[in-house]
C-alpha positions as a Markdown table, in Angstrom:
| # | Residue | x | y | z |
|---|---|---|---|---|
| 1 | Met | -0.1 | -0.4 | 0.2 |
| 2 | Pro | 1.4 | 3.5 | -1.3 |
| 3 | Thr | 2.3 | 5.8 | 1.9 |
| 4 | Ser | 4.0 | 8.6 | 0.3 |
| 5 | Val | 2.5 | 11.9 | -0.8 |
| 6 | Ile | 2.1 | 12.5 | -4.3 |
| 7 | Ser | 0.8 | 15.5 | -6.3 |
| 8 | Phe | -2.4 | 15.8 | -8.0 |
| 9 | Tyr | -3.7 | 15.9 | -11.7 |
| 10 | Gln | -5.5 | 18.8 | -12.5 |
| 11 | Pro | -8.9 | 17.9 | -13.1 |
| 12 | Lys | -11.3 | 18.5 | -16.0 |
| 13 | Phe | -13.3 | 22.1 | -15.6 |
| 14 | Gly | -16.4 | 21.4 | -13.8 |
| 15 | Gln | -15.6 | 18.1 | -12.3 |
| 16 | Ile | -14.2 | 20.2 | -9.2 |
| 17 | His | -16.7 | 20.5 | -6.6 |
| 18 | Cys | -16.6 | 23.0 | -3.9 |
| 19 | Pro | -16.2 | 22.2 | -0.1 |
| 20 | Phe | -19.1 | 22.3 | 2.2 |
| 21 | Phe | -17.5 | 20.4 | 5.1 |
| 22 | Ser | -14.9 | 21.0 | 7.7 |
| 23 | Asn | -12.2 | 18.9 | 8.5 |
| 24 | Met | -11.7 | 17.1 | 11.8 |
| 25 | Ser | -9.8 | 14.1 | 13.2 |
| 26 | Ile | -9.0 | 11.8 | 16.3 |
| 27 | Pro | -6.3 | 12.9 | 19.1 |
| 28 | Ser | -3.5 | 11.1 | 20.2 |
| 29 | His | -3.0 | 10.2 | 24.1 |
| 30 | Arg | 0.2 | 10.7 | 25.7 |
| 31 | Thr | 1.5 | 8.0 | 27.8 |
| 32 | Pro | 0.9 | 8.5 | 31.4 |
| 33 | His | 4.1 | 8.6 | 34.1 |
| 34 | Lys | 4.4 | 5.4 | 35.9 |
| 35 | Gly | 3.2 | 6.8 | 39.4 |
| 36 | Lys | 0.0 | 7.9 | 37.7 |
| 37 | Ala | -0.9 | 4.9 | 35.7 |
| 38 | Ala | -3.3 | 3.1 | 37.6 |
| 39 | Ala | -5.3 | 7.0 | 37.9 |
| 40 | Ala | -4.8 | 7.5 | 34.0 |
| 41 | Arg | -6.8 | 3.7 | 33.2 |
| 42 | Cys | -9.2 | 4.6 | 35.5 |
| 43 | Cys | -10.0 | 8.0 | 34.0 |
| 44 | Gln | -9.6 | 6.6 | 30.4 |
| 45 | Arg | -11.9 | 3.6 | 31.1 |
| 46 | Arg | -14.7 | 6.4 | 31.7 |
| 47 | Met | -14.1 | 8.4 | 29.1 |
| 48 | Asp | -14.2 | 5.7 | 26.2 |
| 49 | Ala | -17.6 | 4.5 | 28.1 |
| 50 | Lys | -18.9 | 8.0 | 27.3 |
| 51 | Leu | -17.6 | 8.1 | 23.9 |
| 52 | Gly | -19.0 | 5.2 | 23.2 |
| 53 | Glu | -22.2 | 6.5 | 24.2 |
| 54 | His | -21.6 | 9.8 | 21.8 |
| 55 | Asp | -19.5 | 7.9 | 19.0 |
| 56 | Arg | -16.9 | 9.7 | 19.4 |
| 57 | Asn | -18.9 | 13.1 | 17.8 |
| 58 | Tyr | -17.1 | 16.0 | 19.1 |
| 59 | Tyr | -19.5 | 18.5 | 17.1 |
| 60 | Thr | -22.2 | 16.8 | 19.4 |
| 61 | Leu | -20.2 | 16.9 | 22.6 |
| 62 | Leu | -19.7 | 20.7 | 21.9 |
| 63 | Gly | -23.2 | 21.5 | 20.6 |
| 64 | Val | -21.6 | 23.2 | 17.5 |
| 65 | Ser | -22.6 | 23.1 | 13.8 |
| 66 | Ile | -20.5 | 20.8 | 11.4 |
| 67 | Asp | -19.0 | 23.5 | 10.4 |
| 68 | Pro | -18.1 | 25.8 | 13.3 |
| 69 | Thr | -15.6 | 28.7 | 13.6 |
| 70 | Ser | -12.6 | 28.8 | 16.3 |
| 71 | Gln | -14.1 | 31.2 | 17.7 |
| 72 | Gln | -17.9 | 29.5 | 18.3 |
| 73 | Ile | -16.1 | 26.2 | 19.3 |
| 74 | Lys | -14.0 | 28.5 | 22.1 |
| 75 | Glu | -17.5 | 29.9 | 23.4 |
| 76 | Ala | -19.1 | 26.6 | 23.2 |
| 77 | Tyr | -16.2 | 24.7 | 25.3 |
| 78 | Arg | -16.2 | 27.5 | 27.7 |
| 79 | Lys | -19.7 | 27.7 | 29.0 |
| 80 | Leu | -20.0 | 24.1 | 29.0 |
| 81 | Gln | -16.8 | 24.3 | 31.1 |
| 82 | Lys | -18.8 | 26.5 | 33.9 |
| 83 | Lys | -21.9 | 24.0 | 33.5 |
| 84 | Tyr | -19.7 | 20.9 | 34.2 |
| 85 | His | -16.9 | 22.3 | 36.4 |
| 86 | Pro | -16.2 | 19.6 | 39.2 |
| 87 | Asp | -16.9 | 22.0 | 41.7 |
| 88 | Ile | -20.5 | 22.1 | 40.6 |
| 89 | Ala | -21.1 | 19.1 | 38.8 |
| 90 | Gly | -18.7 | 16.4 | 41.1 |
| 91 | Gln | -17.4 | 13.3 | 39.4 |
| 92 | Lys | -20.0 | 13.3 | 36.9 |
| 93 | Gly | -18.3 | 17.0 | 36.0 |
| 94 | His | -14.8 | 16.1 | 36.0 |
| 95 | Asp | -15.6 | 13.0 | 33.4 |
| 96 | Arg | -17.5 | 15.1 | 31.0 |
| 97 | Ala | -15.0 | 18.0 | 31.1 |
| 98 | Leu | -12.3 | 15.1 | 30.3 |
| 99 | Leu | -14.5 | 14.5 | 27.2 |
| 100 | Met | -14.7 | 18.4 | 26.2 |
| 101 | Asn | -11.6 | 18.6 | 26.7 |
| 102 | Glu | -10.3 | 16.0 | 24.1 |
| 103 | Ala | -13.4 | 17.7 | 21.9 |
| 104 | Tyr | -12.2 | 21.0 | 22.1 |
| 105 | Lys | -8.8 | 19.7 | 21.1 |
| 106 | Val | -9.6 | 17.7 | 18.6 |
| 107 | Leu | -11.9 | 20.7 | 16.8 |
| 108 | Met | -9.4 | 23.4 | 17.2 |
| 109 | Ser | -7.3 | 21.5 | 15.1 |
| 110 | Arg | -7.7 | 21.3 | 11.1 |
| 111 | Asp | -5.8 | 18.0 | 10.5 |
| 112 | Met | -7.3 | 16.0 | 13.6 |
| 113 | Arg | -10.8 | 17.1 | 12.4 |
| 114 | Arg | -9.7 | 16.0 | 9.0 |
| 115 | Gln | -8.5 | 12.7 | 10.7 |
| 116 | Ser | -11.4 | 12.3 | 12.6 |
| 117 | Asn | -14.4 | 12.5 | 9.8 |
| 118 | Ala | -13.0 | 10.2 | 8.0 |
| 119 | Ser | -11.8 | 7.4 | 11.1 |
| 120 | Ile | -14.7 | 7.3 | 12.9 |
| 121 | Gly | -17.8 | 7.9 | 10.4 |
| 122 | Trp | -19.3 | 10.9 | 11.9 |
| 123 | Phe | -22.0 | 11.0 | 9.2 |
| 124 | Gln | -22.8 | 7.2 | 10.0 |
| 125 | Asn | -23.0 | 7.8 | 13.7 |
| 126 | Ser | -25.6 | 10.9 | 12.7 |
| 127 | Phe | -28.0 | 8.5 | 10.7 |
| 128 | Gly | -27.5 | 5.3 | 12.5 |
| 129 | Lys | -29.1 | 2.3 | 10.3 |
| 130 | Asp | -30.0 | 4.3 | 8.0 |
| 131 | Ala | -26.4 | 4.8 | 7.0 |
| 132 | Ser | -25.7 | 0.8 | 7.2 |
| 133 | Gly | -25.1 | -1.7 | 4.6 |
| 134 | Val | -24.2 | 1.7 | 2.1 |
| 135 | Asp | -21.1 | 0.8 | 0.0 |
| 136 | Tyr | -18.6 | 3.4 | 0.9 |
| 137 | Ser | -15.3 | 3.5 | -0.8 |
| 138 | Val | -12.0 | 2.9 | 1.3 |
| 139 | Trp | -9.0 | 4.3 | 0.7 |
| 140 | Asn | -5.5 | 2.7 | -0.3 |
| 141 | Gly | -2.6 | 4.3 | 1.6 |
| 142 | Pro | -2.7 | 7.9 | 3.3 |
| 143 | Leu | -5.9 | 10.5 | 3.4 |
| 144 | Arg | -5.7 | 12.9 | 0.7 |
| 145 | Pro | -7.5 | 16.0 | 0.7 |
| 146 | Gln | -9.5 | 15.1 | -2.5 |
| 147 | Ala | -11.1 | 12.4 | -3.3 |
| 148 | Leu | -13.1 | 10.7 | -6.3 |
| 149 | Phe | -17.1 | 10.5 | -6.4 |
| 150 | Val | -19.1 | 9.2 | -9.3 |
| 151 | Asp | -22.3 | 10.6 | -10.2 |
| 152 | Gln | -24.3 | 7.4 | -10.8 |
| 153 | Asn | -27.5 | 9.6 | -11.9 |
| 154 | Ala | -25.5 | 10.7 | -14.8 |
| 155 | Cys | -22.9 | 7.6 | -15.1 |
| 156 | Ile | -24.3 | 5.2 | -18.4 |
| 157 | Gly | -22.7 | 2.5 | -17.5 |
| 158 | Cys | -20.1 | 2.4 | -20.1 |
| 159 | Arg | -17.8 | 0.7 | -17.9 |
| 160 | Glu | -14.6 | 2.8 | -19.6 |
| 161 | Cys | -13.6 | 4.0 | -15.9 |
| 162 | Val | -13.4 | 0.1 | -14.8 |
| 163 | Tyr | -11.4 | -0.9 | -17.9 |
| 164 | His | -8.7 | 1.3 | -17.1 |
| 165 | Ala | -8.7 | 1.6 | -13.3 |
| 166 | Arg | -10.2 | -1.2 | -12.1 |
| 167 | Asn | -8.3 | -1.5 | -8.9 |
| 168 | Thr | -10.5 | 2.3 | -8.2 |
| 169 | Phe | -14.0 | 1.5 | -9.7 |
| 170 | Thr | -16.4 | -0.9 | -9.9 |
| 171 | Met | -19.5 | -1.6 | -11.4 |
| 172 | Asp | -22.5 | -1.6 | -9.5 |
| 173 | Glu | -24.9 | -4.3 | -11.5 |
| 174 | Ser | -27.6 | -4.4 | -9.7 |
| 175 | Leu | -27.9 | -0.3 | -10.5 |
| 176 | Gly | -26.1 | -0.4 | -14.0 |
| 177 | Cys | -23.5 | 1.8 | -13.0 |
| 178 | Ala | -20.4 | 2.5 | -12.2 |
| 179 | Arg | -18.7 | 3.9 | -8.1 |
| 180 | Val | -15.3 | 4.0 | -6.3 |
| 181 | Lys | -14.2 | 1.2 | -4.6 |
| 182 | Val | -10.6 | 2.2 | -3.6 |
| 183 | Gln | -9.5 | 5.6 | -3.3 |
| 184 | Tyr | -6.3 | 5.8 | -5.4 |
| 185 | Gly | -6.3 | 2.4 | -6.0 |
| 186 | Asp | -4.6 | 2.7 | -9.1 |
| 187 | Asp | -1.8 | 4.8 | -10.2 |
| 188 | Glu | -2.2 | 8.2 | -10.5 |
| 189 | Thr | -2.1 | 8.4 | -14.4 |
| 190 | Glu | -4.5 | 5.4 | -14.9 |
| 191 | Ile | -7.1 | 7.1 | -12.3 |
| 192 | Gln | -6.9 | 10.6 | -14.4 |
| 193 | Val | -7.3 | 8.8 | -18.0 |
| 194 | Ser | -10.6 | 7.0 | -16.5 |
| 195 | Val | -12.1 | 10.9 | -15.3 |
| 196 | Asp | -11.1 | 12.2 | -19.0 |
| 197 | Leu | -12.0 | 9.4 | -21.1 |
| 198 | Cys | -15.9 | 9.1 | -19.1 |
| 199 | Pro | -18.3 | 10.6 | -22.0 |
| 200 | Val | -20.8 | 12.2 | -19.6 |
| 201 | Asn | -18.5 | 13.7 | -17.2 |
| 202 | Cys | -19.8 | 12.1 | -14.2 |
| 203 | Ile | -16.3 | 11.3 | -12.2 |
| 204 | Tyr | -15.5 | 14.2 | -9.6 |
| 205 | Trp | -12.8 | 15.3 | -7.5 |
| 206 | Val | -14.5 | 16.3 | -4.3 |
| 207 | Asp | -12.8 | 17.3 | -0.9 |
| 208 | Ala | -12.3 | 14.2 | 1.3 |
| 209 | Glu | -14.7 | 15.7 | 3.8 |
| 210 | Glu | -17.8 | 15.5 | 1.4 |
| 211 | Leu | -16.9 | 12.2 | 0.2 |
| 212 | Gln | -19.1 | 9.9 | 3.0 |
| 213 | Val | -22.1 | 12.2 | 2.8 |
| 214 | Leu | -22.1 | 12.1 | -1.1 |
| 215 | Glu | -21.9 | 8.3 | -1.5 |
| 216 | Tyr | -25.0 | 7.7 | 1.2 |
| 217 | Leu | -26.9 | 10.3 | -0.6 |
| 218 | Ile | -26.3 | 8.6 | -4.3 |
| 219 | Gln | -27.6 | 5.6 | -2.8 |
| 220 | Pro | -31.3 | 4.6 | -3.7 |
| 221 | His | -33.4 | 5.0 | -0.6 |
| 222 | Pro | -37.0 | 3.6 | 0.1 |
| 223 | Lys | -39.6 | 5.9 | -1.0 |
| 224 | Lys | -42.0 | 7.1 | 1.5 |
| 225 | Gly | -45.7 | 5.9 | 0.5 |
| 226 | Tyr | -49.0 | 4.8 | 1.5 |
| 227 | Gly | -51.0 | 1.2 | 1.2 |
| 228 | Ile | -49.5 | -0.2 | -2.3 |
| 229 | Tyr | -49.2 | 3.3 | -3.9 |
| 230 | Gly | -46.0 | 5.6 | -4.0 |
| 231 | Gln | -43.5 | 2.9 | -2.7 |
| 232 | Gly | -40.1 | 2.3 | -4.6 |
| 233 | Trp | -36.5 | 3.5 | -4.4 |
| 234 | Glu | -35.3 | 6.8 | -5.1 |
| 235 | Arg | -32.2 | 9.5 | -4.8 |
| 236 | Pro | -32.0 | 12.8 | -4.9 |
| 237 | Thr | -31.9 | 14.1 | -8.8 |
| 238 | Asn | -28.9 | 16.7 | -7.6 |
| 239 | Val | -26.9 | 14.8 | -5.2 |
| 240 | Phe | -24.7 | 18.0 | -4.8 |
| 241 | Met | -27.7 | 20.0 | -3.6 |
| 242 | Ala | -29.1 | 17.4 | -1.8 |
| 243 | Ala | -25.8 | 17.6 | 0.4 |
| 244 | Glu | -26.1 | 21.4 | 0.7 |
| 245 | Ala | -29.5 | 20.7 | 2.5 |
| 246 | Phe | -28.1 | 17.9 | 4.4 |
| 247 | Lys | -25.3 | 20.4 | 6.0 |
| 248 | Lys | -28.1 | 22.5 | 6.7 |
| 249 | Gln | -30.0 | 20.1 | 8.5 |
| 250 | Leu | -27.5 | 18.9 | 10.6 |
| 251 | Lys | -26.6 | 22.8 | 11.6 |
| 252 | Gln | -30.1 | 22.9 | 12.7 |
| 253 | Gln | -30.0 | 19.9 | 14.8 |
| 254 | Ala | -27.1 | 21.4 | 16.3 |
| 255 | Ala | -28.7 | 24.7 | 17.1 |
| 256 | Asn | -31.8 | 22.7 | 18.7 |
| 257 | Arg | -29.7 | 20.7 | 20.8 |
| 258 | Gln | -28.2 | 24.1 | 22.3 |
| 259 | Ile | -32.0 | 25.2 | 23.1 |
């Protein structure tokens, strides 16, 4: 598996989609001093239990939107620190403070937010079972700023991308269209050939933070209906606009939690 960072080819005009998500990441924990090992392990177990409850959703922990400014993060953090100060909330407040410290550290770091986003699948955690069963692509090598995405609404099933970069693209035979199975599964030249030869320009370079949402939304979902009418499957006509709407929805949910 490749581990070095390589330069990107310039995608065709119109195939770079603007970012709409911020970056996040998983914090690194220092090894405790020997004399404090038992206490540290105890605190860590409590933190792990709490993080399990919150699915490591640092945005939910601080009650901020998915693309907060540094000032918004600081204000939310300070507000919660006062509320959960150990002198006020006791041991429960101490445990909560540890979680908030971790959340603050992650969200204030661009690189850490990006890693966390990709590693814990915050989108899947937000939607729970609704996001299960989706064929998300995986990464070959280190995470990179850009990722490949196939707009299956536009794909005509010509298989050109699969012919030229079969380790990156695959055909979804049930839907009759291509999708990305492994990000950067092939040599960069082969990938770019696949992008350039797509007859309908349905392969996009998108920000890595966008990827999980786009891959989820492009999947067919059960259509709401009543009785035997109105049933079936559907997906958004414009997946990029649907993703923007999804972002607004999450912002509103975060705002409601703060009320």
